[in-house]
C-alpha positions as CSV (number, residue, x, y, z in Angstrom):
1,M,28.7,7.1,28.8
2,R,26.5,8.3,25.9
3,T,24.3,6.3,23.7
4,D,21.2,6.9,21.5
5,V,18.6,4.7,23.3
6,V,18.5,2.9,26.6
7,I,16.0,0.0,26.9
8,A,14.9,-1.3,30.3
9,G,14.1,-5.0,30.2
10,A,15.3,-8.0,28.2
11,G,11.9,-9.6,27.6
12,P,10.4,-10.0,24.1
13,A,9.5,-6.3,23.8
14,G,12.9,-5.0,24.8
15,L,14.9,-7.5,22.8
16,M,12.8,-7.1,19.6
17,L,13.0,-3.3,20.0
18,A,16.8,-3.5,20.4
19,C,17.0,-5.6,17.2
20,E,14.9,-3.0,15.3
21,L,17.0,-0.1,16.5
22,A,20.2,-1.8,15.7
23,T,19.0,-2.7,12.2
24,A,18.4,1.0,11.7
25,G,21.9,1.9,12.9
26,V,20.8,3.3,16.3
27,E,23.3,2.7,19.2
28,T,21.4,0.9,21.9
29,V,22.1,-0.2,25.5
30,L,19.7,-2.8,27.0
31,L,19.6,-3.1,30.8
32,E,18.1,-6.2,32.4
33,R,18.0,-6.4,36.2
34,E,18.1,-10.2,36.2
35,A,21.5,-11.7,35.8
36,A,20.1,-14.8,34.1
37,R,17.0,-15.7,32.2
38,P,14.4,-17.4,34.5
39,A,14.2,-21.1,34.5
40,F,10.4,-21.1,34.2
41,C,8.5,-20.2,31.0
42,R,5.5,-17.9,31.0
43,G,4.3,-18.2,27.4
44,F,4.5,-20.8,24.7
45,N,3.1,-19.3,21.5
46,L,4.0,-17.1,18.5
47,N,1.0,-16.2,16.5
48,A,0.6,-15.6,12.8
49,R,1.3,-11.9,13.0
50,S,4.5,-12.3,15.0
51,L,5.8,-14.8,12.5
52,D,4.9,-12.3,9.7
53,V,6.8,-9.6,11.6
54,L,9.9,-11.8,12.1
55,D,9.8,-12.9,8.5
56,R,10.0,-9.2,7.4
57,R,13.4,-9.2,9.1
58,G,14.6,-12.5,7.8
59,I,14.6,-14.4,11.1
60,A,11.3,-16.2,11.2
61,D,12.9,-19.5,10.2
62,R,15.1,-19.4,13.4
63,F,11.9,-19.8,15.4
64,I,9.8,-22.0,13.0
65,N,12.7,-24.6,12.8
66,E,12.4,-25.1,16.6
67,G,8.7,-24.8,17.1
68,L,5.6,-27.0,16.6
69,K,2.9,-25.8,14.3
70,V,-0.5,-25.9,16.0
71,P,-4.0,-24.9,15.1
72,V,-5.4,-21.4,15.8
73,S,-7.8,-21.4,18.7
74,F,-10.2,-19.0,20.5
75,F,-9.8,-19.9,24.2
76,G,-13.1,-21.3,25.6
77,L,-14.2,-22.9,22.3
78,P,-13.9,-26.7,22.2
79,A,-12.4,-26.9,18.8
80,P,-9.7,-25.0,16.8
81,L,-10.9,-22.4,14.3
82,D,-11.2,-23.5,10.7
83,I,-8.7,-21.3,8.8
84,G,-8.1,-23.7,5.9
85,Q,-9.4,-21.2,3.4
86,L,-7.5,-18.2,4.7
87,D,-4.7,-16.8,2.6
88,W,-2.2,-16.0,5.4
89,D,1.6,-16.1,5.2
90,H,1.7,-18.3,8.3
91,P,-1.7,-19.9,8.9
92,Y,-1.0,-21.4,12.3
93,T,0.2,-20.8,15.8
94,L,3.8,-21.8,16.6
95,G,4.3,-23.6,19.8
96,I,7.7,-22.4,21.2
97,P,8.7,-21.5,24.8
98,Q,9.0,-17.9,25.6
99,T,12.5,-18.6,27.1
100,R,13.7,-19.8,23.7
101,V,12.1,-16.9,21.9
102,E,14.0,-14.5,24.1
103,E,17.3,-16.5,23.6
104,I,16.9,-16.3,19.8
105,L,16.1,-12.6,19.9
106,E,19.0,-11.9,22.2
107,E,21.4,-13.8,19.9
108,R,20.1,-11.6,17.1
109,A,20.5,-8.4,19.1
110,V,24.1,-9.3,19.9
111,E,24.8,-10.1,16.3
112,L,23.6,-6.6,15.4
113,G,25.9,-5.0,18.0
114,V,23.4,-4.2,20.9
115,D,25.1,-3.7,24.3
116,V,23.1,-6.1,26.5
117,R,23.9,-5.7,30.2
118,R,22.4,-8.3,32.5
119,G,22.4,-7.7,36.3
120,E,21.8,-3.9,35.8
121,E,18.5,-2.2,36.5
122,I,17.0,1.2,36.1
123,R,17.1,2.9,39.5
124,T,16.4,6.5,38.5
125,F,16.3,8.8,35.5
126,E,15.7,12.4,34.7
127,Q,14.7,13.7,31.3
128,D,15.1,17.2,29.7
129,E,14.6,18.7,26.3
130,D,17.7,17.1,24.9
131,G,17.7,13.6,26.4
132,V,17.5,11.3,29.4
133,T,20.1,10.7,32.1
134,V,19.8,7.1,33.4
135,N,21.2,6.0,36.8
136,D,23.3,9.2,36.9
137,S,25.8,7.5,34.5
138,I,24.2,7.0,31.1
139,R,23.2,9.8,28.8
140,A,20.7,8.8,26.1
141,K,18.4,10.6,23.6
142,Y,15.5,8.3,24.6
143,L,14.5,5.7,27.3
144,V,12.1,2.9,26.6
145,G,10.5,1.0,29.5
146,C,10.0,-2.7,28.6
147,D,10.4,-3.6,32.2
148,G,7.1,-5.5,32.8
149,S,3.8,-4.9,34.6
150,R,5.5,-3.3,37.7
151,S,7.5,-1.0,35.4
152,V,9.9,1.3,37.3
153,V,10.2,3.4,34.1
154,R,6.4,3.9,34.0
155,R,6.3,4.8,37.7
156,I,9.1,7.3,37.6
157,A,7.7,8.9,34.5
158,G,4.4,9.4,36.3
159,I,2.3,7.6,33.7
160,G,-1.0,6.4,35.0
161,F,-1.9,2.7,34.7
162,P,-5.7,2.6,35.0
163,G,-7.8,-0.6,34.7
164,T,-9.7,-3.2,36.7
165,E,-8.6,-5.0,39.9
166,T,-8.2,-8.7,40.1
167,T,-11.5,-10.5,40.9
168,R,-10.2,-14.1,40.5
169,Y,-7.0,-16.0,40.1
170,V,-5.9,-19.0,38.2
171,M,-3.2,-21.4,39.4
172,F,-0.7,-22.6,36.9
173,G,1.6,-25.5,37.4
174,D,4.2,-27.0,35.1
175,V,4.2,-30.6,36.4
176,E,4.4,-34.2,35.5
177,A,0.9,-35.8,35.6
178,D,-1.0,-38.8,34.4
179,I,-3.9,-36.9,33.0
180,A,-5.5,-36.5,29.6
181,L,-3.8,-33.9,27.5
182,G,-5.5,-30.8,26.0
183,K,-8.7,-31.5,28.0
184,H,-10.8,-29.1,30.0
185,E,-12.5,-31.2,32.7
186,G,-14.1,-29.9,35.8
187,G,-12.5,-26.5,35.5
188,V,-9.1,-28.0,35.0
189,L,-7.2,-27.2,31.8
190,V,-4.3,-29.4,30.8
191,I,-1.9,-28.2,28.1
192,P,0.8,-30.6,26.7
193,R,4.4,-29.5,26.8
194,T,7.6,-31.4,26.1
195,G,8.1,-33.8,29.0
196,Y,5.4,-32.3,31.2
197,V,2.0,-30.6,31.2
198,R,0.8,-27.2,32.2
199,V,-2.2,-27.5,34.6
200,A,-4.5,-24.5,35.1
201,V,-7.3,-24.4,37.7
202,A,-9.3,-21.6,39.3
203,D,-7.8,-20.5,42.6
204,P,-10.5,-20.4,45.3
205,V,-8.5,-18.1,47.5
206,L,-8.4,-14.4,46.4
207,N,-5.0,-13.7,48.0
208,R,-2.0,-13.2,45.8
209,A,0.2,-12.8,48.8
210,E,-0.3,-16.5,49.8
211,P,2.5,-18.5,48.1
212,I,1.6,-21.4,45.8
213,T,3.0,-24.8,46.6
214,L,2.7,-28.1,44.9
215,E,0.5,-29.3,47.8
216,I,-1.9,-26.4,47.3
217,L,-2.1,-27.0,43.6
218,Q,-2.6,-30.7,44.1
219,S,-5.5,-30.3,46.6
220,T,-7.2,-27.7,44.3
221,V,-7.0,-29.9,41.2
222,D,-8.2,-32.9,43.2
223,E,-11.2,-30.9,44.5
224,A,-12.1,-29.6,41.0
225,L,-11.9,-33.0,39.4
226,G,-13.5,-34.9,42.2
227,R,-10.7,-37.4,42.1
228,H,-7.0,-37.7,42.7
229,V,-4.5,-37.2,39.9
230,E,-0.9,-37.3,41.0
231,L,1.1,-34.1,40.2
232,A,4.9,-34.5,40.6
233,N,8.2,-32.8,39.9
234,P,7.0,-29.2,39.6
235,R,9.1,-27.0,37.3
236,W,7.0,-23.8,38.1
237,V,3.9,-23.0,40.1
238,T,2.3,-19.6,40.2
239,R,-1.0,-17.7,39.9
240,F,-2.3,-15.2,37.4
241,G,-5.1,-12.8,38.0
242,N,-7.7,-11.3,35.6
243,A,-6.7,-7.7,36.2
244,V,-6.7,-5.5,33.1
245,R,-4.7,-2.3,32.9
246,Q,-3.3,-0.1,30.1
247,A,-1.0,2.9,30.4
248,E,-2.7,6.2,29.8
249,R,0.2,7.3,27.6
250,Y,2.7,5.2,25.8
251,R,4.9,8.3,25.5
252,S,5.9,11.0,27.9
253,G,8.5,13.3,26.3
254,R,11.6,11.2,25.7
255,V,10.3,8.2,27.7
256,L,8.2,5.5,26.1
257,L,6.6,2.2,27.1
258,A,6.2,-1.1,25.4
259,G,5.1,-4.7,26.2
260,D,3.8,-5.4,29.7
261,A,4.9,-2.0,30.9
262,A,2.2,-0.6,28.7
263,H,-0.6,-3.2,29.3
264,I,-1.6,-6.3,31.2
265,H,-4.4,-8.7,30.5
266,P,-5.6,-12.2,31.4
267,P,-3.4,-15.0,30.0
268,A,-6.2,-16.4,27.9
269,G,-5.1,-16.8,24.3
270,A,-1.4,-16.4,25.1
271,Q,-1.1,-12.9,23.8
272,G,1.7,-11.4,25.9
273,V,4.7,-12.2,23.8
274,N,2.9,-11.4,20.6
275,L,1.6,-8.0,21.7
276,A,5.1,-7.1,22.9
277,I,6.7,-8.0,19.5
278,A,4.0,-5.9,17.8
279,D,4.7,-2.9,20.0
280,A,8.4,-3.1,19.3
281,M,8.0,-3.4,15.5
282,N,5.8,-0.3,15.4
283,L,8.0,1.7,17.7
284,G,11.5,0.7,16.4
285,W,11.6,2.5,13.0
286,K,9.8,5.6,14.4
287,L,12.2,5.9,17.3
288,A,15.1,5.4,14.9
289,A,13.8,8.3,12.8
290,A,13.5,10.5,15.8
291,V,17.1,9.7,16.9
292,Q,18.4,10.3,13.3
293,G,16.6,13.6,13.1
294,W,14.4,13.1,10.1
295,A,11.1,12.2,11.8
296,T,8.2,14.7,11.5
297,P,7.1,16.1,14.9
298,E,4.0,13.9,14.8
299,L,5.6,10.6,13.8
300,L,6.7,9.4,17.2
301,D,3.2,10.3,18.6
302,T,1.7,7.8,16.1
303,Y,3.3,5.0,18.2
304,H,0.8,5.8,21.0
305,S,-2.2,6.4,18.8
306,E,-1.7,3.1,16.8
307,R,-0.5,0.8,19.5
308,H,-2.8,2.0,22.3
309,A,-5.8,1.2,20.2
310,A,-4.4,-2.1,19.2
311,G,-3.6,-2.9,22.8
312,A,-7.2,-2.0,23.8
313,R,-8.5,-4.6,21.4
314,V,-6.3,-7.3,22.8
315,L,-7.5,-6.4,26.3
316,M,-11.0,-6.7,25.1
317,H,-10.8,-10.1,23.5
318,T,-8.5,-11.7,26.2
319,Q,-11.2,-10.8,28.7
320,A,-13.8,-12.3,26.5
321,Q,-11.8,-15.5,26.1
322,A,-11.2,-15.7,29.9
323,L,-15.0,-15.4,30.5
324,L,-15.8,-17.9,27.9
325,G,-13.4,-20.4,29.5
326,G,-15.3,-20.2,32.8
327,D,-17.6,-22.8,34.3
328,S,-20.7,-20.8,34.5
329,V,-21.2,-19.7,30.9
330,G,-22.3,-22.9,29.2
331,P,-25.1,-21.3,27.2
332,L,-22.8,-18.4,26.1
333,R,-20.2,-20.9,25.0
334,E,-22.8,-22.9,23.0
335,L,-23.8,-19.7,21.3
336,F,-20.2,-18.9,20.4
337,V,-19.7,-22.3,19.0
338,E,-22.7,-21.8,16.7
339,L,-21.5,-18.4,15.7
340,S,-18.0,-19.6,14.9
341,E,-19.4,-22.0,12.4
342,L,-21.1,-19.2,10.3
343,D,-19.4,-18.0,7.2
344,G,-16.9,-15.3,8.0
345,V,-17.2,-15.5,11.8
346,G,-14.4,-18.1,12.2
347,K,-12.2,-15.9,10.0
348,Y,-13.0,-12.9,12.1
349,L,-12.2,-14.6,15.4
350,A,-9.0,-16.1,13.9
351,E,-7.7,-12.8,12.6
352,L,-8.6,-11.1,15.9
353,V,-6.7,-13.5,18.2
354,T,-3.7,-13.8,15.9
355,G,-3.3,-10.0,15.3
356,V,-3.6,-10.5,11.5
357,E,-6.5,-8.0,11.5
358,T,-4.3,-5.1,12.8
359,C,-5.0,-2.1,10.7
360,Y,-3.6,1.4,11.3
361,P,-5.5,4.5,10.1
362,M,-3.8,6.0,7.1
363,G,-6.3,8.8,6.3
364,E,-9.9,9.5,5.5
365,F,-11.9,8.2,2.5
366,T,-10.0,5.0,2.1
367,S,-11.5,1.7,0.9
368,H,-8.8,-0.7,-0.2
369,A,-8.5,-3.8,2.0
370,W,-4.7,-3.6,2.0
371,L,-4.4,0.0,3.2
372,G,-3.1,0.2,6.8
373,R,-2.6,-3.5,7.1
374,M,0.6,-5.5,6.7
375,A,1.2,-6.1,3.1
376,P,0.8,-9.8,2.1
377,D,4.1,-11.6,1.2
378,V,3.4,-11.7,-2.5
379,A,6.0,-13.1,-4.9
380,V,7.6,-10.5,-7.2
381,A,10.5,-10.4,-9.6
382,V,13.1,-7.6,-9.4
383,D,15.5,-7.3,-12.3
384,G,14.3,-10.7,-13.4
385,R,15.2,-12.4,-10.1
386,P,12.3,-13.8,-8.0
387,T,11.9,-12.4,-4.4
388,S,9.0,-11.4,-2.2
389,V,7.6,-8.4,-0.2
390,A,9.0,-9.8,3.1
391,R,12.5,-10.1,1.6
392,L,12.4,-6.5,0.3
393,L,11.7,-5.3,3.9
394,R,14.6,-7.0,5.6
395,S,16.8,-3.9,5.6
396,G,14.3,-2.2,7.9
397,R,13.8,0.6,5.4
398,G,10.6,1.8,3.8
399,V,9.8,0.6,0.3
400,L,8.1,2.2,-2.6
401,L,7.1,-0.8,-4.8
402,D,6.0,0.0,-8.3
403,F,4.5,-2.6,-10.6
404,G,5.1,-0.8,-13.8
405,V,2.6,2.0,-13.6
406,A,5.1,4.9,-13.2
407,D,8.8,5.8,-13.0
408,H,9.6,7.1,-9.5
409,P,13.0,8.9,-9.0
410,P,15.3,7.7,-6.2
411,L,14.3,8.8,-2.7
412,D,16.3,9.2,0.4
413,R,15.6,6.9,3.3
414,I,13.4,4.5,1.3
415,D,14.0,1.9,-1.4
416,V,12.3,2.6,-4.7
417,I,11.8,-0.7,-6.4
418,R,10.3,-1.5,-9.8
419,A,9.0,-5.1,-9.8
420,E,7.0,-7.6,-11.8
421,P,4.3,-9.3,-9.7
422,L,4.5,-13.1,-9.9
423,D,1.3,-13.5,-7.8
424,D,-2.1,-11.7,-8.4
425,V,-1.6,-8.2,-7.1
426,P,-4.7,-5.9,-7.0
427,V,-2.6,-2.7,-7.0
428,G,-0.3,-0.8,-9.3
429,A,2.0,0.6,-6.6
430,L,2.6,0.4,-2.8
431,L,4.3,2.5,-0.2
432,L,5.4,0.3,2.7
433,R,6.5,1.5,6.0
434,P,9.5,-0.3,7.6
435,D,7.1,-2.3,9.7
436,G,5.4,-3.7,6.6
437,H,2.2,-1.8,6.8
438,V,0.8,-0.2,3.6
439,A,0.9,3.6,3.9
440,W,-0.2,4.4,0.4
441,L,-1.3,2.7,-2.8
442,M,-2.4,3.2,-6.3
443,T,-5.1,0.9,-7.5
444,R,-5.1,-0.7,-10.9
445,D,-7.5,1.9,-12.2
446,G,-5.2,4.7,-11.0
447,R,-7.0,5.7,-7.8
448,L,-4.7,7.0,-5.1
449,E,-5.4,6.1,-1.5
450,P,-5.4,7.9,0.9
451,G,-4.3,10.7,-1.5
452,P,-1.3,11.9,-3.3
453,L,2.0,10.0,-2.8
454,A,3.8,13.2,-1.8
455,D,1.5,13.5,1.2
456,A,2.3,10.0,2.4
457,L,6.0,10.4,1.8
458,S,5.9,13.6,3.9
459,R,3.9,12.1,6.7
460,W,5.8,8.9,7.2
461,F,9.3,9.7,5.9
462,G,9.7,13.5,6.1
463,L,10.3,13.5,2.4
464,V,9.2,16.2,-0.1
465,P,9.9,14.8,-3.6
466,A,11.2,17.2,-6.2
């Protein structure tokens, strides 16, 4: 059979990417080796940036209606970060199981016409100048590996995965226990869940091959606490290491990587699902442009340059959080507590761990705070009807948003919209990429950043206005 794109892996990265491609009208086949979604749940959080992303496609409420809004935290610090003064679209973390996130994304992918095939895995592929042949039976223009840390796609493509080896493990157990919730005592962290708790404790045995049992988890917790706390009815027990790795390249010809196939990091801060969604949002519209033939030669390469740098920052701060949560860094933790209380530091840490700070380079000599970042969801009126920036992006197309400073002719592939700002807007016009990031703007005093509009239209949309 023939299709436009094959995606390997129905985790958050693969499912979000499938939704993005289908929104853009790209035929997509998603192969998942597991016949059913796992019964256990690896992650539990969607951060502020992920909610912003989902809102730009009109599906954030599907998740928010099922989740629990919780404070933003920097793992290792004793109290949540104070973000009360921050002007975010979603100033909180949403507690929602990864399994449910995947279910909702898969439901959306099927709605959009994605061919989701469970129980099928990538065994082999070969790429040439015109496409990729997968499993000797599917011919596609591109293949994307979203197939996890042991990615078959990455291995066959010959993409290096350098990083650091595991030096310590943490045991995780989803159990029933009579123990204080949300408390970090004696090296044991207890996180509340619906009907049970997640217990995390340092694993004294540096041997991933040794299976984890409830009995091993029980004895390790008892030893760390210095007392017995009964653990019962385990839903899932496992171990995570502190290894950090990142793919050397996110693209090799017509093969690309996203999610855990591109990076692994300590679980501190619950970043995995969120980093995967961010990768997919960045890649989706660019890959669609390449499939449809209008992308500039450099456009698809910006996926690597933008997301590799963003992934490296996540690897950095998850390692820092993992260290800060250790038992031997008391003075360092005290210093971080003091620093977090200084003006601006709490905001910096909050934007770091939630991804809100993500900013892509749009050119030299730029100074406006919005450029390169996701545009805030400001309220506007179009033809007298109130709407918002997020709603204007739901089609997955780029948007040239003009606040009355000029008349722009219609343009192919993007929506040219003249709007009246209903909130305070410090710009006269904006060019928004389909992922919501500001690619160009005109300030109120007429300054153009990063340069002429025609240059931005050519770079991001392959357009040369008349």
